[in-house]
N, C-alpha and C positions, 0 to 999 in steps of 0.2 A: 414424375417418377420415371417415365421412359427416357426423358432427357438426361436424368442423372445416370441411368444405366448406359445410355449411349456414350456419354462423356467418359464414364469409367472404362467401357470396352475400347473406345477410341484411344484413350490415354495408354492403356496397357498394350494395345496393338502398336502404337508408335514406339513405346519403350522396347517392345520385343523386336521391332524392326531395326531400331538403333543397335540393339544387342547383336542382331545378325551381322551388322556391318562392323561393329567394333570388337567383337569377341576374337580372341587370339586362337582359341581352339575350334577347329571345324565342326566337331561334334556339338559343342555348345551353340555354334551358329545354327546348325540344323535343328536343334531342339527349340531355339528361340524362334526360328521360322515356323515350326509347328505350332508354337504358342500364338504367334501372330495370326496364322490361319484359323485357329480356333476362335480367337477374338473376332475375326471378320465374320465367321459363321454365326457367332452370337449377335452381331449387329444385324445380320440377315434375319434372325429370329425376331429381333425388335421391329424390323420393317415388315413383319408378318409375311415373310417369304420362306416358309419352311422347306420348300423344294430346293431353293438355292443354298440354304444352310446345310442340308443333307448332302447335296452335290459337292459343296465346298469341303465338307469333312471327308467324304468318300474319295473324291478325286485328288484333292491337294494333300490333305493330312494323311490319307491312307496310301494311295499309290505312289505319288511323287515323293513323299518323304521317305517311304521305304526305299525307293530308288536312290535318293540322295544319301541316306544312311548306308546303303549297300556299297555305293561307290566310295564314300568316305572311309568305310571300314576296310576297303581294299587298298587304299593308299597308306603310306607310312605316316601315321598320325604324329609321331614324335618329330619327324622331319618337317611336316607341315606346320606344327606349332612353333617351331624355331624360326620359320620364315614369317615375315610380316606381309599381310596382304596389301596394305597401302603404305608404300615406302615414302619416306620424307615427311612423316607426321600426318596425323589425322585432322589437324585443325582446319585446313582449307576445305577438306571434304565435309567436315561437320558443319562449318559455316554455310556452305552451299546447300547442304541438306536442310538446315533450319530455314534458310531463306526460301527454298522451294516449298517447304511445308507451310510457312506463313502465307506465301502467295496462293497456294492451293486452298487454304482455309478462307482467305479473303474472297476468292472466286466462288467458293461454295456458299458462303454466307450472303453474298450479294446476289446469288442466283434466285430467280423467281420460283424454281422448282424445289427449293430447300425449305422445309418447314417441319419442325419437330412437334408441332401442336396438332397438325391435321393427320389423322390415321390413314393408312393405306386402305383402300376399299377392298373388301373381301371378294375374292374371285371364285368362280365356280371350278369344279373338278374337271371340267371338260378341257381346260387349257393344258393341264398336265398330260391328258390323253393325246391331245393334238400335238404337243411338243414331242412326246415319245414316238408317235406315229411319223412325224416329220423327220425326226432324228434317225430312226431305224428304217425308214422307207426311202425318203427322198435323198438323205445325206448318208446313206450307208457306206458308200465308197470312201468319202473323206474320213468318216469315223474309223473305218478299218485301216486306212492309210496312216492315220495318227498312231494307231496301235502298232503297226509295223515299224514306223519310225522310232517309237519308244523302245521296241524290241531290238532294233538295230543299234540304238544308242547304248543299251544295256550290254549287248554282245561286244560292241566296240570298247566299252569301259573294261570289260573282263579281259579282252585281248591286250589293251594298253597296260593294265595293272599286273598282268602275268609276268613273273620273273623268269628270266632265261635260265635253263638248267646249267649247272656247272659254272 
């Protein structure tokens, strides 16, 4: 049962990732990226890692997708749709993407650490407490630096997208 759900979520995730690359509309690409992130969080739930699933949804789907959509809405979408992201055809990029995907799957299935039949051992609640203490005590400066960098990127996007008066 878990293997079937894993294959379903992985397939939908790969299809959503391909949609991100091949979509002509940037808004459709952003929505497909959000669907891909949701599928990855569902895979984390199957791996019995609910903390990673929630972090995946909050950080990527919540914060970063809002930033992506905010920047996309600030650019002229009609002009961006008329331009192709991959000039000269998508066939070479698609062939390379499929080859890399096949290679990745071959490496994963040959790995000793990959098994869909063995459940992940349940962990105690102390690990989450230790993780949060480490993140907000020992690594507070890098955590805050990342938030300042994201804020600077947002301000830079606003300045770049602003139209000159007159």
